[in-house]
C-alpha positions as a Markdown table, in Angstrom:
| # | Residue | x | y | z |
|---|---|---|---|---|
| 1 | Met | -120.5 | 71.4 | 141.4 |
| 2 | Phe | -122.9 | 71.8 | 144.4 |
| 3 | Val | -122.5 | 75.3 | 146.0 |
| 4 | Lys | -123.6 | 75.9 | 149.3 |
| 5 | Ile | -123.7 | 79.7 | 150.8 |
| 6 | Cys | -124.0 | 78.9 | 154.6 |
| 7 | Gly | -124.3 | 81.7 | 157.4 |
| 8 | Ile | -127.2 | 83.5 | 155.9 |
| 9 | Thr | -129.1 | 86.0 | 158.4 |
| 10 | Asn | -131.2 | 87.9 | 155.9 |
| 11 | Glu | -133.6 | 87.7 | 153.0 |
| 12 | Asp | -131.5 | 89.9 | 150.7 |
| 13 | Asp | -128.4 | 87.7 | 150.9 |
| 14 | Ala | -130.4 | 84.6 | 150.5 |
| 15 | Leu | -132.1 | 85.7 | 147.2 |
| 16 | Phe | -128.9 | 86.9 | 145.8 |
| 17 | Ala | -127.2 | 83.6 | 146.5 |
| 18 | Val | -129.8 | 82.0 | 144.9 |
| 19 | Ala | -129.8 | 84.2 | 142.0 |
| 20 | Met | -126.3 | 83.7 | 141.3 |
| 21 | Gly | -126.8 | 80.0 | 141.3 |
| 22 | Ala | -126.5 | 78.7 | 144.4 |
| 23 | Asp | -127.5 | 75.1 | 144.9 |
| 24 | Ala | -128.0 | 75.4 | 148.9 |
| 25 | Val | -128.1 | 78.2 | 151.4 |
| 26 | Gly | -127.4 | 77.6 | 155.2 |
| 27 | Phe | -129.0 | 79.0 | 158.3 |
| 28 | Ile | -126.8 | 78.4 | 161.6 |
| 29 | Phe | -128.8 | 77.5 | 164.8 |
| 30 | Ala | -125.5 | 76.6 | 166.8 |
| 31 | Pro | -124.1 | 79.8 | 168.7 |
| 32 | Ser | -122.3 | 81.9 | 166.2 |
| 33 | Pro | -122.0 | 85.6 | 165.1 |
| 34 | Arg | -124.3 | 84.2 | 162.3 |
| 35 | Gln | -127.1 | 82.6 | 164.7 |
| 36 | Val | -130.7 | 83.0 | 163.6 |
| 37 | Ala | -134.2 | 82.1 | 165.0 |
| 38 | Ala | -136.6 | 79.7 | 163.5 |
| 39 | Gln | -139.1 | 82.2 | 162.7 |
| 40 | Gln | -136.6 | 84.5 | 161.2 |
| 41 | Val | -135.5 | 81.6 | 158.8 |
| 42 | Tyr | -139.1 | 80.8 | 157.9 |
| 43 | Asp | -139.6 | 84.1 | 156.8 |
| 44 | Ile | -136.9 | 83.7 | 154.3 |
| 45 | Thr | -137.5 | 80.1 | 153.3 |
| 46 | Arg | -141.0 | 80.7 | 152.1 |
| 47 | Arg | -139.8 | 83.3 | 149.9 |
| 48 | Leu | -137.1 | 80.9 | 148.0 |
| 49 | Pro | -137.3 | 78.6 | 145.0 |
| 50 | Pro | -138.5 | 75.1 | 145.6 |
| 51 | Glu | -135.1 | 73.7 | 144.0 |
| 52 | Ile | -132.9 | 75.2 | 146.5 |
| 53 | Leu | -131.7 | 73.2 | 149.6 |
| 54 | Thr | -132.6 | 75.2 | 152.6 |
| 55 | Val | -130.3 | 73.5 | 155.6 |
| 56 | Gly | -130.2 | 74.2 | 159.3 |
| 57 | Val | -126.8 | 73.9 | 160.9 |
| 58 | Phe | -126.9 | 72.4 | 164.4 |
| 59 | Arg | -124.1 | 71.4 | 166.9 |
| 60 | Asp | -124.3 | 69.1 | 169.3 |
| 61 | Glu | -128.1 | 69.6 | 169.6 |
| 62 | Ala | -130.7 | 66.9 | 170.7 |
| 63 | Pro | -132.1 | 65.3 | 167.6 |
| 64 | Ala | -135.8 | 66.1 | 168.7 |
| 65 | Arg | -134.7 | 69.9 | 168.9 |
| 66 | Val | -133.0 | 69.4 | 165.4 |
| 67 | Ile | -136.3 | 68.0 | 163.8 |
| 68 | Asp | -138.6 | 70.7 | 165.5 |
| 69 | Thr | -136.4 | 73.5 | 164.6 |
| 70 | Val | -135.9 | 72.2 | 161.0 |
| 71 | His | -139.8 | 72.0 | 160.6 |
| 72 | Arg | -140.6 | 75.2 | 162.3 |
| 73 | Ala | -138.4 | 77.1 | 160.1 |
| 74 | Gly | -139.4 | 75.6 | 156.9 |
| 75 | Leu | -136.1 | 74.0 | 156.0 |
| 76 | Lys | -135.5 | 70.7 | 153.9 |
| 77 | Ala | -132.2 | 69.6 | 155.6 |
| 78 | Ala | -130.0 | 69.4 | 158.7 |
| 79 | Gln | -126.4 | 69.5 | 159.0 |
| 80 | Leu | -125.2 | 67.9 | 162.1 |
| 81 | His | -121.9 | 70.0 | 162.7 |
| 82 | Gly | -121.0 | 68.4 | 166.4 |
| 83 | His | -120.1 | 65.1 | 168.0 |
| 84 | Glu | -123.4 | 63.3 | 167.0 |
| 85 | Thr | -123.4 | 59.5 | 167.0 |
| 86 | Pro | -124.6 | 57.4 | 164.1 |
| 87 | Asp | -127.5 | 56.7 | 166.2 |
| 88 | Met | -128.2 | 60.6 | 166.6 |
| 89 | Val | -128.0 | 61.2 | 163.2 |
| 90 | Ala | -130.2 | 58.4 | 161.8 |
| 91 | Glu | -133.0 | 59.7 | 164.5 |
| 92 | Val | -132.9 | 63.0 | 162.7 |
| 93 | Ala | -132.6 | 61.0 | 159.1 |
| 94 | Gln | -136.1 | 59.3 | 160.2 |
| 95 | Gln | -138.0 | 62.9 | 160.1 |
| 96 | Ile | -135.6 | 64.9 | 157.7 |
| 97 | Arg | -135.0 | 63.7 | 154.2 |
| 98 | Trp | -131.9 | 65.4 | 153.8 |
| 99 | Val | -129.2 | 65.2 | 156.7 |
| 100 | Ile | -125.5 | 66.3 | 156.0 |
| 101 | Lys | -122.9 | 65.2 | 158.8 |
| 102 | Ala | -120.1 | 67.5 | 159.2 |
| 103 | Val | -116.7 | 65.9 | 160.5 |
| 104 | Thr | -113.4 | 67.4 | 160.8 |
| 105 | Ala | -110.6 | 66.6 | 158.7 |
| 106 | Gly | -108.2 | 64.3 | 160.2 |
| 107 | Thr | -110.2 | 63.0 | 162.8 |
| 108 | Pro | -111.7 | 59.6 | 163.6 |
| 109 | Asp | -115.1 | 60.7 | 162.5 |
| 110 | Ala | -113.8 | 61.5 | 159.1 |
| 111 | Arg | -112.3 | 58.4 | 158.7 |
| 112 | Arg | -115.6 | 56.6 | 159.4 |
| 113 | Ala | -117.7 | 58.9 | 157.5 |
| 114 | Asp | -119.2 | 56.3 | 155.7 |
| 115 | Gln | -120.9 | 55.0 | 159.2 |
| 116 | Phe | -123.2 | 57.8 | 159.6 |
| 117 | Gly | -125.7 | 56.7 | 157.3 |
| 118 | Thr | -125.8 | 60.1 | 155.4 |
| 119 | Asp | -125.4 | 60.5 | 151.5 |
| 120 | Met | -123.4 | 63.8 | 152.2 |
| 121 | Val | -120.4 | 64.5 | 154.4 |
| 122 | Leu | -119.0 | 67.9 | 155.1 |
| 123 | Val | -115.3 | 67.9 | 155.8 |
| 124 | Asp | -114.5 | 71.1 | 157.9 |
| 125 | Ser | -111.1 | 72.3 | 159.6 |
| 126 | Pro | -110.6 | 71.9 | 163.3 |
| 127 | Gly | -113.3 | 73.8 | 165.4 |
| 128 | Gly | -115.8 | 73.9 | 162.6 |
| 129 | Gly | -116.7 | 77.1 | 161.1 |
| 130 | Ser | -113.3 | 78.5 | 162.0 |
| 131 | Gly | -112.7 | 79.8 | 158.7 |
| 132 | Lys | -109.4 | 78.6 | 158.5 |
| 133 | Val | -108.0 | 76.2 | 155.4 |
| 134 | Phe | -107.0 | 72.6 | 156.6 |
| 135 | Asp | -104.6 | 70.5 | 154.8 |
| 136 | Trp | -106.2 | 69.2 | 151.7 |
| 137 | Ser | -104.2 | 66.0 | 151.8 |
| 138 | Leu | -106.3 | 64.9 | 154.9 |
| 139 | Ile | -108.9 | 64.6 | 152.4 |
| 140 | Asp | -107.6 | 61.2 | 151.3 |
| 141 | Glu | -108.3 | 59.9 | 155.0 |
| 142 | Val | -112.2 | 60.3 | 154.6 |
| 143 | Ala | -114.0 | 57.2 | 154.1 |
| 144 | Glu | -115.6 | 56.7 | 150.6 |
| 145 | Gly | -119.0 | 56.5 | 150.0 |
| 146 | Pro | -120.9 | 59.8 | 151.0 |
| 147 | Arg | -120.7 | 62.7 | 148.4 |
| 148 | Leu | -117.9 | 64.9 | 149.9 |
| 149 | Ile | -118.7 | 68.6 | 150.4 |
| 150 | Leu | -115.6 | 70.6 | 151.1 |
| 151 | Ala | -115.4 | 73.4 | 153.7 |
| 152 | Gly | -113.0 | 75.3 | 155.8 |
| 153 | Gly | -111.5 | 78.6 | 155.0 |
| 154 | Leu | -112.5 | 78.7 | 151.3 |
| 155 | Asp | -113.3 | 82.0 | 149.5 |
| 156 | Pro | -113.1 | 83.4 | 145.9 |
| 157 | Asp | -109.4 | 83.3 | 145.7 |
| 158 | Asn | -108.8 | 79.8 | 146.7 |
| 159 | Val | -112.1 | 77.8 | 146.0 |
| 160 | Ala | -110.6 | 77.2 | 142.2 |
| 161 | Glu | -107.5 | 75.5 | 143.7 |
| 162 | Ala | -109.5 | 73.6 | 146.3 |
| 163 | Val | -111.8 | 72.0 | 143.7 |
| 164 | Arg | -109.0 | 71.3 | 141.2 |
| 165 | Thr | -107.0 | 69.6 | 144.1 |
| 166 | Val | -109.6 | 67.9 | 146.2 |
| 167 | Arg | -112.3 | 67.2 | 143.7 |
| 168 | Pro | -114.9 | 67.4 | 145.9 |
| 169 | Trp | -119.0 | 66.8 | 144.9 |
| 170 | Gly | -119.5 | 70.4 | 146.4 |
| 171 | Val | -118.1 | 73.4 | 148.3 |
| 172 | Asp | -119.4 | 75.1 | 151.3 |
| 173 | Val | -118.7 | 79.0 | 152.3 |
| 174 | Ala | -119.6 | 81.2 | 155.1 |
| 175 | Ser | -117.3 | 83.9 | 156.3 |
| 176 | Gly | -115.3 | 83.8 | 153.1 |
| 177 | Val | -117.8 | 85.7 | 151.2 |
| 178 | Glu | -118.7 | 88.3 | 153.8 |
| 179 | Arg | -118.1 | 92.0 | 154.3 |
| 180 | Ser | -118.9 | 91.4 | 158.2 |
| 181 | Pro | -120.2 | 88.7 | 160.2 |
| 182 | Gly | -123.3 | 87.7 | 158.9 |
| 183 | Arg | -123.5 | 90.1 | 156.2 |
| 184 | Lys | -122.5 | 88.8 | 152.6 |
| 185 | Asp | -120.5 | 90.6 | 149.9 |
| 186 | Ala | -122.5 | 90.4 | 146.6 |
| 187 | Leu | -119.4 | 90.3 | 144.5 |
| 188 | Lys | -117.8 | 87.7 | 146.5 |
| 189 | Val | -120.8 | 85.5 | 146.5 |
| 190 | Lys | -120.8 | 85.8 | 142.6 |
| 191 | Ser | -117.0 | 85.3 | 142.2 |
| 192 | Phe | -117.1 | 82.5 | 144.6 |
| 193 | Ile | -119.8 | 80.7 | 142.8 |
| 194 | Glu | -118.4 | 81.3 | 139.3 |
| 195 | Arg | -114.9 | 80.0 | 140.3 |
| 196 | Ala | -116.0 | 76.9 | 141.7 |
| 197 | Arg | -117.9 | 75.8 | 138.7 |
| 198 | Ala | -115.4 | 76.8 | 136.5 |
| 199 | Ala | -112.9 | 74.7 | 138.2 |
| 200 | Ala | -115.2 | 71.7 | 138.4 |
| 201 | Pro | -113.6 | 68.7 | 136.6 |
| 202 | Thr | -115.6 | 67.5 | 133.6 |
| 203 | Arg | -116.1 | 64.1 | 135.3 |
| 204 | His | -118.6 | 66.1 | 137.6 |
| 205 | Leu | -120.9 | 67.3 | 134.9 |
| 206 | Gly | -122.5 | 64.0 | 134.2 |
| 207 | Pro | -126.1 | 63.2 | 135.6 |
| 208 | Asp | -124.5 | 60.7 | 138.4 |
| 209 | Ser | -122.8 | 63.5 | 140.2 |
| 210 | Met | -124.7 | 66.4 | 139.9 |
| 211 | Pro | -126.9 | 67.7 | 142.5 |
| 212 | Tyr | -130.5 | 66.3 | 143.5 |
| 213 | Asp | -133.5 | 67.8 | 142.1 |
| 214 | Trp | -134.4 | 68.8 | 145.7 |
| 215 | Ala | -138.0 | 69.8 | 144.6 |
| 216 | Asp | -138.8 | 66.4 | 143.6 |
| 217 | Asp | -138.4 | 65.2 | 147.2 |
| 218 | Glu | -140.7 | 67.5 | 148.9 |
| 219 | Glu | -143.8 | 66.0 | 150.3 |
């Protein structure tokens, strides 16, 4: 079970998430209470182990700016959380090895999620980053193909049910493990990761469905 802790704003939270077993940490460059600057993120990412997927989150940003920011921040991946077209996603993917396309549950983008050319698709609630749970039955409408990361209002109390119900490849959380906007709650982070992993179906434990070794793909 791939677990991403998003909305990281400081080194302590990043290091703790990693220590608790997170596979990925996300840094938000789009307008948000958790918005960070590239230099700030670089100071954090250079301290993280190479096997951790570090992700920059963008919304409706020009591909050239996404690419530039990812490189300046020392990140490995870009998450495109807006109305990006397949061509825009492809432009980013030419320069960034790992691209996650976020789609909103129940929308045309979700139904054509396999057309963005990414190996990972994150399915979120309307509004994206709203911290609200959506109707998980809408997952049935998401096009098959990409590995599915479930987001939207997840927290330590509901992540196990979400994993058992949706059976996603991974889960993503930001506000659900915070004590205040941009500051993580250590106990919530630990509990979220433990419960997500414990609820993962046995079929997710095979080599074909486990997270990548991100370190192997560094240049």
